[in-house]
LUMSE-539552 format. One record per residue (C-alpha): residue number from 1; residue in three letters; x, y, z. Coordinates in Angstrom, 3 decimals, padded with zeros to 6 digits, m for minus. Layout:
<miros>
num NUM, residu ala, x X, y Y, z Z
...
</miros>
This chain:
<miros>
num 1, residu met, x 000.283, y m028.311, z m043.854
num 2, residu thr, x m000.116, y m029.926, z m040.340
num 3, residu phe, x 001.027, y m026.884, z m037.996
num 4, residu val, x m001.635, y m024.853, z m039.856
num 5, residu val, x m004.055, y m027.026, z m038.934
num 6, residu val, x m003.075, y m027.866, z m035.608
num 7, residu leu, x m002.881, y m023.735, z m034.869
num 8, residu phe, x m006.231, y m023.619, z m036.512
num 9, residu leu, x m007.567, y m025.502, z m034.279
num 10, residu val, x m005.856, y m024.288, z m031.125
num 11, residu val, x m007.279, y m020.972, z m032.069
num 12, residu leu, x m010.766, y m022.109, z m032.629
num 13, residu ser, x m010.413, y m024.345, z m029.492
num 14, residu ser, x m009.946, y m021.418, z m027.515
num 15, residu leu, x m012.262, y m019.191, z m029.364
num 16, residu ser, x m015.217, y m021.726, z m028.040
num 17, residu leu, x m013.817, y m022.157, z m024.350
num 18, residu phe, x m013.867, y m018.099, z m024.100
num 19, residu leu, x m017.698, y m017.966, z m025.631
num 20, residu phe, x m018.145, y m020.717, z m023.255
num 21, residu leu, x m017.424, y m019.214, z m020.458
num 22, residu lys, x m018.420, y m015.947, z m021.655
num 23, residu arg, x m022.082, y m017.184, z m021.715
num 24, residu ile, x m021.613, y m018.756, z m018.023
num 25, residu ile, x m020.549, y m015.778, z m016.901
num 26, residu leu, x m023.188, y m013.748, z m018.606
num 27, residu lys, x m026.090, y m015.681, z m017.483
num 28, residu lys, x m024.741, y m015.001, z m013.959
num 29, residu lys, x m024.198, y m011.507, z m014.171
num 30, residu ile, x m027.649, y m011.280, z m015.517
num 31, residu asn, x m029.399, y m013.361, z m012.603
num 32, residu leu, x m027.464, y m011.378, z m010.185
num 33, residu lys, x m028.940, y m008.013, z m011.412
num 34, residu asn, x m032.662, y m009.972, z m010.711
num 35, residu arg, x m031.621, y m011.158, z m007.409
num 36, residu leu, x m030.594, y m007.195, z m006.791
num 37, residu asn, x m033.504, y m005.231, z m008.539
num 38, residu asp, x m031.204, y m004.005, z m010.685
num 39, residu lys, x m029.139, y m002.528, z m008.395
num 40, residu val, x m025.239, y m001.024, z m010.063
num 41, residu val, x m022.913, y m003.703, z m008.397
num 42, residu ile, x m019.669, y m002.596, z m007.360
num 43, residu gly, x m017.012, y m005.334, z m006.889
num 44, residu ile, x m013.908, y m004.341, z m005.261
num 45, residu phe, x m010.903, y m006.649, z m005.271
num 46, residu his, x m008.815, y m006.908, z m001.808
num 47, residu pro, x m007.788, y m010.031, z m000.950
num 48, residu tyr, x m006.277, y m009.422, z 001.993
num 49, residu cys, x m008.890, y m006.655, z 003.451
num 50, residu asn, x m008.395, y m007.392, z 007.132
num 51, residu ala, x m005.012, y m006.290, z 007.136
num 52, residu gly, x m003.622, y m003.423, z 009.108
num 53, residu gly, x m001.808, y m001.258, z 006.233
num 54, residu gly, x m002.504, y 001.702, z 004.311
num 55, residu gly, x m003.884, y m000.185, z 001.355
num 56, residu glu, x m006.658, y m001.751, z 004.007
num 57, residu arg, x m007.100, y 001.932, z 004.662
num 58, residu val, x m008.182, y 003.244, z 000.893
num 59, residu leu, x m010.205, y m000.213, z 000.868
num 60, residu trp, x m012.310, y 001.435, z 003.695
num 61, residu cys, x m012.650, y 004.792, z 003.131
num 62, residu ala, x m013.803, y 004.733, z m000.348
num 63, residu val, x m016.527, y 002.033, z 000.528
num 64, residu arg, x m017.816, y 004.387, z 003.247
num 65, residu ala, x m017.337, y 007.035, z 000.509
num 66, residu ile, x m019.747, y 005.029, z m002.080
num 67, residu gln, x m022.315, y 004.220, z 000.842
num 68, residu ser, x m022.141, y 007.699, z 001.214
num 69, residu gln, x m023.338, y 008.799, z m002.468
num 70, residu tyr, x m024.822, y 005.574, z m003.624
num 71, residu pro, x m026.702, y 004.374, z m000.891
num 72, residu asp, x m028.529, y 002.218, z m003.126
num 73, residu ala, x m025.294, y 000.595, z m004.883
num 74, residu tyr, x m024.233, y m002.848, z m004.318
num 75, residu ile, x m020.588, y m003.380, z m002.923
num 76, residu ala, x m018.775, y m006.926, z m002.775
num 77, residu val, x m015.609, y m007.174, z m001.040
num 78, residu tyr, x m013.546, y m009.947, z m002.850
num 79, residu thr, x m011.310, y m011.231, z m000.105
num 80, residu gly, x m009.364, y m014.246, z 001.155
num 81, residu asp, x m009.986, y m013.462, z 005.202
num 82, residu cys, x m012.410, y m016.186, z 005.901
num 83, residu ile, x m014.017, y m014.471, z 008.810
num 84, residu pro, x m017.916, y m013.007, z 009.523
num 85, residu ser, x m018.479, y m009.617, z 007.926
num 86, residu glu, x m019.114, y m008.107, z 011.231
num 87, residu glu, x m015.964, y m009.055, z 012.522
num 88, residu leu, x m014.356, y m007.157, z 009.457
num 89, residu leu, x m016.633, y m004.146, z 009.834
num 90, residu gln, x m015.353, y m003.911, z 013.327
num 91, residu asn, x m012.048, y m003.921, z 012.582
num 92, residu ala, x m012.163, y m001.716, z 010.149
num 93, residu phe, x m013.358, y 000.724, z 012.508
num 94, residu gln, x m011.066, y m000.513, z 015.414
num 95, residu lys, x m007.985, y m000.453, z 013.572
num 96, residu phe, x m008.967, y 002.497, z 011.540
num 97, residu asn, x m011.868, y 004.673, z 012.314
num 98, residu val, x m013.179, y 003.781, z 009.633
num 99, residu arg, x m017.486, y 003.022, z 010.399
num 100, residu ile, x m018.908, y 001.176, z 007.490
num 101, residu gln, x m022.660, y 000.927, z 007.201
num 102, residu asn, x m023.440, y m002.802, z 007.218
num 103, residu asn, x m026.147, y m002.757, z 004.592
num 104, residu asn, x m026.083, y m003.571, z 000.748
num 105, residu ile, x m022.132, y m004.649, z 001.339
num 106, residu glu, x m021.613, y m008.300, z 000.839
num 107, residu phe, x m017.760, y m009.668, z 001.182
num 108, residu ile, x m017.109, y m012.602, z m001.241
num 109, residu thr, x m014.775, y m015.192, z 000.820
num 110, residu leu, x m012.035, y m016.230, z m001.883
num 111, residu his, x m010.576, y m020.034, z m001.172
num 112, residu lys, x m007.680, y m019.450, z m003.843
num 113, residu arg, x m005.781, y m016.648, z m001.778
num 114, residu cys, x m002.621, y m019.362, z m001.726
num 115, residu trp, x m001.973, y m018.396, z m005.584
num 116, residu val, x m000.887, y m014.680, z m004.604
num 117, residu glu, x 001.205, y m015.960, z m001.246
num 118, residu ala, x 004.671, y m014.638, z m002.253
num 119, residu lys, x 006.409, y m017.512, z m000.441
num 120, residu arg, x 004.704, y m019.879, z m003.249
num 121, residu tyr, x 006.929, y m018.471, z m005.348
num 122, residu pro, x 010.664, y m018.654, z m004.294
num 123, residu his, x 011.317, y m017.954, z m007.450
num 124, residu phe, x 009.784, y m015.707, z m010.312
num 125, residu thr, x 008.072, y m014.346, z m007.546
num 126, residu leu, x 006.495, y m011.155, z m009.752
num 127, residu leu, x 005.619, y m013.696, z m012.443
num 128, residu gly, x 004.184, y m016.354, z m010.258
num 129, residu gln, x 002.407, y m013.868, z m007.975
num 130, residu ser, x 000.192, y m012.728, z m011.216
num 131, residu ile, x m000.206, y m015.475, z m012.855
num 132, residu gly, x m001.678, y m016.834, z m009.340
num 133, residu ser, x m003.502, y m013.643, z m009.600
num 134, residu leu, x m005.769, y m014.462, z m012.664
num 135, residu val, x m007.178, y m017.868, z m011.062
num 136, residu leu, x m007.697, y m015.636, z m007.796
num 137, residu gly, x m009.388, y m013.310, z m010.148
num 138, residu ala, x m011.607, y m016.472, z m011.722
num 139, residu glu, x m012.685, y m018.049, z m008.317
num 140, residu ala, x m013.760, y m014.063, z m007.659
num 141, residu ile, x m015.659, y m013.438, z m011.030
num 142, residu phe, x m017.787, y m016.606, z m011.213
num 143, residu lys, x m018.922, y m015.849, z m007.502
num 144, residu leu, x m020.270, y m012.491, z m008.351
num 145, residu val, x m020.002, y m010.443, z m011.460
num 146, residu pro, x m020.019, y m006.535, z m011.230
num 147, residu asp, x m021.189, y m004.347, z m012.796
num 148, residu ile, x m017.645, y m001.848, z m011.894
num 149, residu phe, x m014.415, y m003.996, z m010.917
num 150, residu ile, x m012.181, y m001.766, z m008.542
num 151, residu asp, x m009.035, y m003.126, z m007.640
num 152, residu thr, x m007.091, y m001.976, z m004.801
num 153, residu met, x m004.331, y m003.913, z m004.616
num 154, residu gly, x m002.446, y m004.102, z m007.574
num 155, residu tyr, x m003.276, y m006.884, z m009.524
num 156, residu ser, x m003.528, y m005.822, z m012.940
num 157, residu phe, x m003.799, y m009.321, z m014.341
num 158, residu thr, x m006.817, y m009.459, z m013.473
num 159, residu phe, x m007.985, y m006.650, z m015.459
num 160, residu pro, x m008.751, y m008.158, z m018.598
num 161, residu leu, x m010.566, y m011.415, z m016.914
num 162, residu phe, x m013.569, y m008.903, z m015.811
num 163, residu arg, x m013.238, y m006.153, z m018.582
num 164, residu val, x m013.560, y m008.978, z m021.111
num 165, residu leu, x m015.306, y m011.868, z m020.125
num 166, residu gly, x m017.640, y m010.346, z m017.105
num 167, residu gly, x m018.287, y m006.572, z m018.743
num 168, residu cys, x m016.848, y m004.777, z m016.500
num 169, residu thr, x m016.013, y m001.142, z m016.688
num 170, residu val, x m012.219, y m001.887, z m014.634
num 171, residu ala, x m011.038, y 000.958, z m012.086
num 172, residu cys, x m007.728, y 000.321, z m009.999
num 173, residu tyr, x m005.893, y 002.844, z m007.386
num 174, residu val, x m002.446, y 001.734, z m007.561
num 175, residu his, x m000.995, y 002.509, z m004.507
num 176, residu tyr, x 003.128, y 000.969, z m006.142
num 177, residu pro, x 003.354, y m000.465, z m009.357
num 178, residu gln, x 004.395, y m004.289, z m009.673
num 179, residu ile, x 007.491, y m003.391, z m011.727
num 180, residu ser, x 009.357, y m000.191, z m011.875
num 181, residu thr, x 012.193, y 001.617, z m013.728
num 182, residu asp, x 014.132, y 001.710, z m010.505
num 183, residu met, x 013.970, y m002.329, z m009.830
num 184, residu leu, x 015.288, y m002.199, z m013.826
num 185, residu gly, x 017.690, y 000.029, z m012.775
num 186, residu gln, x 019.268, y m001.401, z m009.619
num 187, residu val, x 018.903, y m005.307, z m011.108
num 188, residu ser, x 021.164, y m003.513, z m014.326
num 189, residu arg, x 023.324, y m001.989, z m011.375
num 190, residu arg, x 023.736, y m005.502, z m009.855
num 191, residu ala, x 023.074, y m003.504, z m006.260
num 192, residu ala, x 021.719, y m006.230, z m003.368
num 193, residu ala, x 018.409, y m005.544, z m002.263
num 194, residu phe, x 015.712, y m007.254, z m000.772
num 195, residu asn, x 014.205, y m007.790, z m003.654
num 196, residu asn, x 018.008, y m008.544, z m005.373
num 197, residu asn, x 019.787, y m011.052, z m002.983
num 198, residu ser, x 023.123, y m011.060, z m003.000
num 199, residu phe, x 023.224, y m014.188, z m005.082
num 200, residu ile, x 022.060, y m013.063, z m008.172
num 201, residu ser, x 023.294, y m009.485, z m007.753
num 202, residu ser, x 026.900, y m010.823, z m007.681
num 203, residu ser, x 026.609, y m013.077, z m011.275
num 204, residu pro, x 027.030, y m010.911, z m014.316
num 205, residu ile, x 024.833, y m013.332, z m015.812
num 206, residu leu, x 022.300, y m014.144, z m013.632
num 207, residu ser, x 022.351, y m010.452, z m013.173
num 208, residu gln, x 021.100, y m010.119, z m016.944
num 209, residu ala, x 018.769, y m012.670, z m017.348
num 210, residu lys, x 017.043, y m011.187, z m014.516
num 211, residu thr, x 016.741, y m008.017, z m016.709
num 212, residu ile, x 015.469, y m009.624, z m019.115
num 213, residu tyr, x 012.981, y m011.524, z m017.432
num 214, residu tyr, x 012.041, y m007.810, z m015.538
num 215, residu arg, x 011.732, y m006.680, z m018.951
num 216, residu leu, x 009.454, y m008.926, z m020.509
num 217, residu phe, x 007.349, y m009.226, z m017.118
num 218, residu ala, x 007.334, y m004.931, z m017.126
num 219, residu tyr, x 005.784, y m005.602, z m020.822
num 220, residu ile, x 003.289, y m007.724, z m019.852
num 221, residu tyr, x 002.476, y m005.819, z m017.168
num 222, residu gly, x 001.747, y m002.581, z m019.707
num 223, residu ile, x m000.706, y m004.717, z m021.551
num 224, residu thr, x m002.820, y m005.803, z m018.419
num 225, residu gly, x m002.628, y m002.092, z m017.118
num 226, residu arg, x m004.182, y m001.138, z m019.976
num 227, residu tyr, x m007.687, y m002.779, z m019.801
num 228, residu ala, x m008.182, y m000.457, z m016.717
num 229, residu asn, x m010.757, y 002.380, z m017.475
num 230, residu ala, x m010.291, y 004.463, z m014.833
num 231, residu ile, x m006.583, y 004.515, z m012.950
num 232, residu met, x m005.976, y 006.578, z m009.360
num 233, residu val, x m002.391, y 006.622, z m008.397
num 234, residu asn, x m001.752, y 007.474, z m004.773
num 235, residu ser, x 001.419, y 009.532, z m005.490
num 236, residu ser, x 003.773, y 011.269, z m007.968
num 237, residu trp, x 006.342, y 008.644, z m007.800
num 238, residu thr, x 003.555, y 006.256, z m008.407
num 239, residu glu, x 001.994, y 008.225, z m010.962
num 240, residu asp, x 005.531, y 008.188, z m012.989
num 241, residu his, x 006.324, y 005.018, z m012.895
num 242, residu ile, x 002.573, y 003.519, z m014.077
num 243, residu asn, x 003.044, y 006.318, z m017.003
num 244, residu gln, x 006.470, y 005.367, z m017.875
num 245, residu ile, x 005.433, y 000.923, z m017.513
num 246, residu trp, x 001.910, y 001.100, z m018.732
num 247, residu asn, x 002.051, y 004.280, z m021.337
num 248, residu val, x m001.274, y 005.986, z m020.304
num 249, residu pro, x m000.352, y 009.442, z m019.428
num 250, residu leu, x m004.106, y 010.391, z m020.360
num 251, residu lys, x m005.651, y 007.837, z m018.083
num 252, residu thr, x m003.781, y 008.164, z m014.932
num 253, residu ile, x m005.835, y 010.619, z m011.936
num 254, residu lys, x m003.202, y 011.383, z m008.453
num 255, residu val, x m005.513, y 010.712, z m005.641
num 256, residu tyr, x m003.918, y 011.182, z m001.869
num 257, residu pro, x m004.663, y 008.382, z 000.078
num 258, residu pro, x m006.501, y 008.896, z 003.069
num 259, residu cys, x m004.852, y 009.645, z 006.411
num 260, residu asp, x m007.130, y 009.947, z 009.230
num 261, residu val, x m005.350, y 013.518, z 009.918
num 262, residu lys, x m008.680, y 014.506, z 011.978
num 263, residu glu, x m008.211, y 012.159, z 014.419
num 264, residu phe, x m003.855, y 012.767, z 014.669
num 265, residu leu, x m004.199, y 016.589, z 015.019
num 266, residu glu, x m006.252, y 015.868, z 018.153
num 267, residu ile, x m003.257, y 014.979, z 020.050
num 268, residu pro, x m002.152, y 017.042, z 022.870
num 269, residu val, x 001.986, y 017.765, z 021.791
num 270, residu glu, x 004.182, y 017.972, z 025.228
num 271, residu ser, x 007.502, y 020.853, z 024.082
num 272, residu asp, x 009.769, y 019.082, z 026.341
num 273, residu pro, x 009.193, y 015.427, z 027.163
num 274, residu glu, x 011.757, y 013.808, z 029.897
num 275, residu thr, x 011.826, y 011.010, z 027.402
num 276, residu leu, x 012.231, y 011.738, z 023.867
num 277, residu arg, x 010.711, y 008.752, z 022.196
num 278, residu ile, x 011.758, y 007.767, z 018.154
num 279, residu ile, x 008.335, y 005.986, z 016.913
num 280, residu ala, x 008.604, y 004.456, z 013.575
num 281, residu val, x 004.605, y 003.153, z 012.116
num 282, residu ala, x 005.268, y 000.636, z 009.873
num 283, residu gln, x 003.984, y m002.667, z 008.808
num 284, residu phe, x 006.479, y m005.403, z 009.485
num 285, residu arg, x 007.268, y m006.406, z 005.810
num 286, residu pro, x 010.765, y m006.625, z 004.208
num 287, residu glu, x 010.654, y m003.411, z 002.108
num 288, residu lys, x 010.214, y m001.014, z 005.088
num 289, residu asp, x 013.592, y m001.603, z 006.094
num 290, residu his, x 013.490, y m001.701, z 009.827
num 291, residu pro, x 017.085, y m002.905, z 009.860
num 292, residu leu, x 017.803, y 000.373, z 008.843
num 293, residu met, x 015.626, y 001.733, z 011.633
num 294, residu ile, x 017.781, y m000.097, z 013.783
num 295, residu arg, x 021.222, y 000.240, z 012.670
num 296, residu ser, x 020.555, y 004.240, z 012.714
num 297, residu phe, x 019.681, y 003.919, z 016.412
num 298, residu tyr, x 022.697, y 002.312, z 016.835
num 299, residu lys, x 024.697, y 005.099, z 015.012
num 300, residu leu, x 022.797, y 007.587, z 016.877
num 301, residu met, x 023.500, y 005.986, z 020.188
num 302, residu asp, x 027.243, y 005.802, z 019.148
num 303, residu ile, x 027.473, y 010.087, z 018.950
num 304, residu leu, x 025.132, y 010.430, z 021.931
num 305, residu thr, x 026.186, y 011.936, z 025.398
num 306, residu asp, x 025.444, y 009.148, z 028.210
num 307, residu glu, x 023.065, y 011.801, z 029.412
num 308, residu glu, x 020.921, y 011.962, z 026.109
num 309, residu lys, x 021.120, y 008.290, z 026.024
num 310, residu ser, x 019.334, y 007.705, z 029.089
num 311, residu arg, x 016.206, y 010.023, z 027.447
num 312, residu ile, x 015.909, y 007.952, z 024.340
num 313, residu lys, x 013.880, y 004.903, z 023.758
num 314, residu leu, x 013.114, y 003.536, z 019.675
num 315, residu val, x 009.684, y 002.490, z 019.595
num 316, residu leu, x 008.720, y 000.105, z 016.862
num 317, residu val, x 004.668, y m000.340, z 015.575
num 318, residu gly, x 003.405, y m002.381, z 012.920
num 319, residu ser, x 001.014, y m004.945, z 012.093
num 320, residu cys, x 001.629, y m008.938, z 011.437
num 321, residu arg, x 000.085, y m010.345, z 008.615
num 322, residu asn, x 001.335, y m013.992, z 008.781
num 323, residu glu, x 004.045, y m015.934, z 010.396
num 324, residu glu, x 007.156, y m014.356, z 008.565
num 325, residu asp, x 005.914, y m010.907, z 009.470
num 326, residu gln, x 006.298, y m012.614, z 013.147
num 327, residu gln, x 009.782, y m014.404, z 012.279
num 328, residu arg, x 010.823, y m011.018, z 011.520
num 329, residu val, x 009.872, y m009.466, z 014.246
num 330, residu glu, x 011.919, y m012.115, z 016.329
num 331, residu asp, x 014.577, y m011.358, z 013.978
num 332, residu tyr, x 014.335, y m007.383, z 014.892
num 333, residu lys, x 014.395, y m008.002, z 018.545
num 334, residu arg, x 018.050, y m010.133, z 018.178
num 335, residu leu, x 019.427, y m007.502, z 016.191
num 336, residu ser, x 018.654, y m004.665, z 018.364
num 337, residu lys, x 020.169, y m007.294, z 021.311
num 338, residu his, x 022.995, y m007.821, z 019.367
num 339, residu phe, x 023.585, y m003.969, z 019.125
num 340, residu asn, x 022.910, y m003.801, z 022.979
num 341, residu leu, x 019.720, y m001.858, z 022.601
num 342, residu glu, x 017.298, y m004.015, z 023.466
num 343, residu asn, x 016.635, y m001.531, z 027.392
num 344, residu his, x 016.062, y 001.285, z 024.594
num 345, residu thr, x 013.706, y m000.354, z 022.037
num 346, residu glu, x 010.212, y m001.349, z 022.198
num 347, residu phe, x 008.079, y m003.020, z 019.860
num 348, residu tyr, x 003.954, y m003.219, z 019.821
num 349, residu ile, x 002.406, y m005.860, z 017.301
num 350, residu asn, x m000.666, y m005.069, z 016.005
num 351, residu val, x m001.789, y m002.401, z 017.754
num 352, residu glu, x m005.475, y m000.252, z 018.248
num 353, residu phe, x m006.324, y 002.707, z 016.471
num 354, residu asp, x m006.422, y 004.281, z 020.658
num 355, residu glu, x m003.157, y 002.646, z 021.470
num 356, residu leu, x m001.251, y 004.172, z 018.446
num 357, residu lys, x m002.553, y 007.778, z 019.159
num 358, residu his, x m001.565, y 007.017, z 022.918
num 359, residu leu, x 002.284, y 005.500, z 021.656
num 360, residu leu, x 001.736, y 009.003, z 019.152
num 361, residu gly, x 001.266, y 011.079, z 021.579
num 362, residu glu, x 003.589, y 010.221, z 023.860
num 363, residu ser, x 006.530, y 010.179, z 020.939
num 364, residu thr, x 008.955, y 013.676, z 019.978
num 365, residu ile, x 010.255, y 011.846, z 016.848
num 366, residu gly, x 008.843, y 009.983, z 013.703
num 367, residu leu, x 011.217, y 007.483, z 011.819
num 368, residu his, x 010.329, y 005.942, z 008.506
num 369, residu thr, x 013.309, y 004.024, z 006.360
num 370, residu met, x 011.565, y 002.396, z 003.167
num 371, residu trp, x 013.210, y 002.993, z m000.299
num 372, residu asn, x 010.807, y 004.342, z m002.740
num 373, residu glu, x 008.274, y 004.129, z m000.223
num 374, residu his, x 005.274, y 004.495, z m002.911
num 375, residu phe, x 003.167, y 007.574, z m000.450
num 376, residu gly, x 003.820, y 007.028, z 003.223
num 377, residu ile, x 000.513, y 007.342, z 005.083
num 378, residu ser, x 002.247, y 006.559, z 008.293
num 379, residu ile, x 004.320, y 009.212, z 007.789
num 380, residu val, x 001.509, y 011.567, z 007.417
num 381, residu glu, x m000.184, y 010.378, z 010.577
num 382, residu cys, x 002.772, y 011.268, z 012.677
num 383, residu met, x 003.205, y 014.801, z 010.846
num 384, residu ala, x m000.498, y 015.441, z 011.809
num 385, residu ser, x 000.396, y 014.034, z 015.390
num 386, residu gly, x 002.687, y 016.640, z 015.955
num 387, residu leu, x 006.035, y 014.567, z 015.268
num 388, residu ile, x 009.369, y 015.584, z 013.713
num 389, residu met, x 009.367, y 013.233, z 010.980
num 390, residu val, x 012.497, y 011.779, z 009.357
num 391, residu ala, x 011.810, y 009.771, z 005.872
num 392, residu his, x 013.956, y 008.194, z 003.654
num 393, residu lys, x 015.050, y 010.696, z 001.024
num 394, residu ser, x 013.051, y 009.035, z m002.518
num 395, residu gly, x 009.903, y 007.997, z m003.343
num 396, residu gly, x 006.448, y 009.957, z m002.029
num 397, residu pro, x 007.715, y 011.103, z 000.937
num 398, residu met, x 010.231, y 013.320, z m000.887
num 399, residu met, x 008.117, y 014.288, z m003.949
num 400, residu asp, x 004.935, y 014.098, z m001.973
num 401, residu ile, x 004.677, y 015.231, z 001.574
num 402, residu ile, x 007.938, y 016.317, z 003.375
num 403, residu ile, x 008.213, y 019.385, z 000.744
num 404, residu his, x 008.915, y 023.319, z 001.417
num 405, residu ser, x 010.194, y 025.826, z m000.283
num 406, residu lys, x 013.417, y 027.588, z 000.036
num 407, residu gly, x 014.308, y 029.608, z 003.080
num 408, residu ser, x 010.691, y 028.071, z 004.810
num 409, residu gln, x 009.935, y 026.496, z 008.121
num 410, residu pro, x 010.903, y 022.778, z 007.801
num 411, residu ile, x 008.287, y 020.573, z 008.229
num 412, residu gly, x 010.308, y 017.480, z 008.290
num 413, residu phe, x 013.795, y 016.087, z 006.985
num 414, residu leu, x 014.526, y 013.199, z 004.528
num 415, residu ala, x 017.538, y 011.021, z 005.208
num 416, residu ser, x 019.426, y 008.255, z 002.446
num 417, residu asp, x 022.034, y 005.864, z 004.923
num 418, residu glu, x 022.102, y 005.602, z 009.244
num 419, residu ile, x 024.766, y 008.101, z 009.483
num 420, residu glu, x 022.365, y 010.716, z 007.734
num 421, residu tyr, x 019.878, y 009.459, z 010.143
num 422, residu ala, x 021.864, y 008.969, z 012.857
num 423, residu asp, x 023.225, y 012.864, z 012.156
num 424, residu ile, x 019.543, y 013.792, z 011.923
num 425, residu leu, x 018.438, y 012.716, z 014.654
num 426, residu arg, x 021.136, y 013.713, z 016.826
num 427, residu his, x 020.351, y 017.591, z 015.578
num 428, residu ile, x 016.525, y 017.191, z 016.822
num 429, residu ile, x 017.517, y 015.619, z 019.653
num 430, residu arg, x 019.724, y 018.494, z 020.621
num 431, residu met, x 017.475, y 021.284, z 018.844
num 432, residu glu, x 015.929, y 023.991, z 021.681
num 433, residu pro, x 012.781, y 022.900, z 022.346
num 434, residu lys, x 011.268, y 025.885, z 020.878
num 435, residu lys, x 012.397, y 025.330, z 017.501
num 436, residu arg, x 010.927, y 022.170, z 017.755
num 437, residu glu, x 007.713, y 023.586, z 018.110
num 438, residu leu, x 007.955, y 025.789, z 015.013
num 439, residu ile, x 008.869, y 022.347, z 013.264
num 440, residu arg, x 005.715, y 020.527, z 014.637
num 441, residu glu, x 003.447, y 023.173, z 014.485
num 442, residu ala, x 004.247, y 023.265, z 010.481
num 443, residu ala, x 004.437, y 019.725, z 009.981
num 444, residu arg, x 000.635, y 019.938, z 011.240
num 445, residu asn, x m000.397, y 022.723, z 008.899
num 446, residu ser, x 000.745, y 020.674, z 005.951
num 447, residu val, x m000.948, y 017.679, z 005.895
num 448, residu ala, x m004.952, y 019.031, z 005.700
num 449, residu arg, x m004.138, y 018.069, z 001.732
num 450, residu phe, x m004.348, y 014.475, z 003.175
num 451, residu ser, x m007.238, y 013.923, z 004.919
num 452, residu asp, x m009.921, y 011.538, z 004.620
num 453, residu asp, x m012.341, y 014.346, z 003.187
num 454, residu ser, x m009.929, y 014.872, z 000.532
num 455, residu phe, x m009.077, y 011.136, z m001.196
num 456, residu glu, x m013.411, y 010.572, z m000.649
num 457, residu lys, x m014.173, y 013.653, z m002.255
num 458, residu glu, x m011.005, y 012.589, z m005.321
num 459, residu phe, x m012.164, y 009.124, z m005.464
num 460, residu leu, x m016.007, y 010.276, z m006.171
num 461, residu lys, x m014.776, y 012.456, z m008.931
num 462, residu val, x m013.348, y 009.304, z m010.492
num 463, residu leu, x m016.225, y 007.179, z m009.662
num 464, residu val, x m019.325, y 009.393, z m010.680
num 465, residu pro, x m018.919, y 009.392, z m014.215
num 466, residu ile, x m018.577, y 005.893, z m014.545
num 467, residu met, x m021.517, y 005.561, z m012.601
num 468, residu glu, x m023.354, y 007.875, z m014.823
num 469, residu cys, x m022.459, y 005.586, z m017.582
num 470, residu ile, x m023.467, y 002.395, z m015.757
num 471, residu lys, x m027.290, y 004.029, z m015.083
num 472, residu lys, x m027.417, y 005.020, z m018.819
num 473, residu asp, x m026.889, y 001.742, z m020.312
</miros>
C-alpha cells in the first residue's frame, strides 16, 4: 500500500512539474511571438557552429536556403561558441564560401556545452553525451522557444523536450547515427576500434556487458528519434541505419549534403605535375583514422622506386576543434617521423577556403580512410577539384559517391587496409597521364548531384510543407 502511495505521489509531482514548466515555456513563446510580430521562428540546434566540418557546411547552407525562401522568417541558431555574430558569419564565408544575411538571425549562446563534450564522459560516453544534450537542450528552450526546431548535429534526446514541452514541430538532419548495427556487430565480434578499446574487446565478459549497454542505448535512441516530425539523412548508409534503429522507414528523406562543387570545378588541373601530391582533407578526429593514412603511405613508399619516392608528398589538411585534436596532430607528426616520412609529409591546420583550393589544385590524388564514413563531403570536393580519389570501401563513399557500372570509366577507387591503399596508390602513380586524365574528368562530371543548389532544393522540399502548416495554425 505504501509503495502505491509513493508511486502516486511521484507521478503527481512529475505531472505538476511538467505542467508548470510547460506554462513557463508557453508564456515565453507568446512573448517572443509578440516581440517578433508573429514571425515564424526557426530554431537550429548546432552547438559547434563555428567548427570547420561538413556538418557546419550543412548548417550554413540550410540557413541560406531559409533566408532565400522565407526572408521574413526569424532564424535562431543555438550555439556554444561565445563569439560575436558578425565573426560567426564571416567565418562561414571564409571557411565554406557561404554568405549569410545578417538580418532576422540571432545566435543564442549556450553556456552548458561542456555537458556534451566526450571528454566529460570517459565511460558510457554515448549515454553521457545524450543525457548532457538534455541539459543543453533545456538551456536552449528556456532561452528561446521556436515554432520549428531543427537539429543538425544528431542530438535526438532533445526532440521530446522541444516537441512535448515546447509544442514545436521537430525536424532533423542526421549525419551519422549515434549508434549503428555495425557498432553493435563490432562489439559483439570483440573487434578493437577507436570506440571499442582493446581492454574491452579482449574480455568476453566486458564485451557482453557493452553489447547489452549498446542495445539498451539503441532502444532509447530509437524512441527519442521517433519524436521527429521530419527526418533528413545524408546518405544511403545513414538512411539504412536510421530506418533500422528508429523504425521510421516512411519518414526518412535522403538529402545529400551540400558540396561547393562549383568553386572546386574551377580549379585548373595539371595533367602531369613534377611532384605528385596525395592530399587528405579531414578533421583531426579519431574516427577519420589518420594513422591508417600514414601507414598506407609508409607501405606505398616501401614499394616505390627511389625516383618515384622523390616525387611523392602526403599532405594532411584538416581543422582542430580543441586541445585534444591539436594533440592528435602532434601524435601524427611523431608517427610520421617514426616511419621516417617527415620529409615527405606536410600538415595544414584550420586553413581558409582559398588556401584549401590552392592545396587541392597542387594535388593529384585524394585520400580518405574513415571506416563507415556517413557521407564524405571532402571526397566530393576532391573529385570536383580533379583529384583521383581513394576512399574506404564502406559507408557513403561506397554506396553513394564512388560508384560506377561495370565496364564504365572509373571515377575513383576503394580500399580497406593499408596494403590495398598502397597498391592502388602505386597503380595511380604509375598510370599513364592520359588514363589519369580520363578518371579525373569522369570524377568531375559525376559530382553535380552533390551541389549546394541540389541540397538547398531538397532541403526546402522538406521545410516548405512544415512552414505551410505553421502559417495555417
